[in-house]
C-alpha positions in Angstrom: -0.2 0.1 0.1 2.2 3.0 -0.9 -0.1 5.7 1.0 0.7 3.4 4.4 1.7 6.0 6.8 5.8 5.1 8.2 6.4 2.5 10.7 8.8 2.6 13.3 11.6 0.2 13.0 14.3 0.7 15.6 12.9 2.4 18.8 16.3 3.9 21.1 15.8 4.9 25.2 18.3 7.9 25.2 18.8 7.6 29.1 20.8 10.8 29.7 18.8 12.7 27.4 15.9 11.8 28.6 14.7 10.8 25.2 13.1 8.5 23.1 14.6 8.1 19.3 12.0 6.6 16.2 13.3 5.6 13.3 10.7 5.3 10.8 10.7 3.1 7.2 11.0 6.5 5.1 14.3 7.0 6.7 13.6 9.8 9.0 14.4 10.5 13.1 12.4 11.8 15.8 13.5 12.5 19.1 11.1 12.8 22.3 11.9 14.2 25.1 9.9 12.0 28.3 8.4 15.1 29.7 6.8 15.9 26.3 6.0 12.8 25.6 4.6 12.2 29.8 2.2 15.6 29.1 1.1 14.4 25.4 0.7 11.2 26.3 -2.6 9.6 24.7 -4.6 8.0 28.0 -7.7 8.7 28.9 -6.1 10.6 32.5 -4.7 13.6 29.6 -6.3 13.1 27.0 -9.6 13.2 28.7 -13.1 11.5 27.5 -14.0 14.0 25.1 -12.5 16.9 22.7 -12.8 19.5 25.2 -11.9 17.8 28.2 -7.8 17.7 27.9 -6.4 17.4 31.0 -3.0 20.1 32.2 -0.4 18.0 33.2 2.2 19.4 35.1 5.0 18.9 37.4 6.9 16.4 35.1 9.5 17.6 34.4 12.6 15.2 35.9 10.1 12.6 34.3 11.9 9.6 32.8 11.7 6.7 30.5 11.3 3.4 32.1 10.1 0.4 30.0 8.9 0.3 26.4 6.8 -2.6 25.6 4.8 -3.2 22.5 1.6 -3.1 21.5 1.0 -5.4 18.8 2.9 -4.4 15.3 1.5 -0.5 15.2 2.0 0.4 18.8 3.9 1.2 21.7 3.6 1.7 25.7 5.6 4.1 27.6 6.4 3.7 31.4 7.4 6.4 32.9 9.2 7.0 36.2 6.1 8.6 37.9 4.1 5.6 37.0 2.0 6.5 34.2 1.9 3.6 31.8 -1.9 3.9 30.5 -0.9 5.5 26.7 -0.3 3.4 23.5 1.2 5.7 21.8 0.8 4.4 17.6 3.5 4.7 14.6 1.7 7.4 13.3 1.1 9.2 16.8 4.9 9.2 17.3 5.3 10.3 14.0 3.1 13.1 14.5 4.5 14.4 17.9 7.8 14.1 16.2 6.0 17.1 13.2 4.8 18.8 16.0 7.1 19.2 18.6 7.4 22.9 18.6 4.6 23.7 17.9 2.6 21.6 21.0 5.6 22.1 23.1 4.8 26.0 23.1 1.1 25.9 23.7 2.1 23.6 26.7 3.7 26.0 28.2 1.4 28.4 27.2 -1.4 26.7 28.5 1.2 26.1 31.7 1.5 30.0 31.8 -2.4 30.8 32.4 -2.9 28.3 34.6 0.6 29.7 37.3 1.4 26.5 37.0 5.1 24.6 36.2 6.5 22.2 34.5 
């Protein structure tokens, strides 16, 4: 299928920098900080149960990745040092987070500031 989204070919947890590095079948590589992945988790705990129910997660500056576990051939579950592990990160989501990282991170920081909360 020519229109298929790229799949992940390799994942590396960079403990020294608290990042997940993901290589894709089309040759792209993304580096995603653990804190960014934690606050963007696709779990209901973060995303809520509807489009206007998204939660603002704060206080995750020092979070790290404890483990990355495969979910079928399409995703991974990431276990974070704060105990969060309920989000399933599909290859498509990881790729999207890589492409939108700068904009999403600025939006997150703005929402934190507006709420008077800290990373």
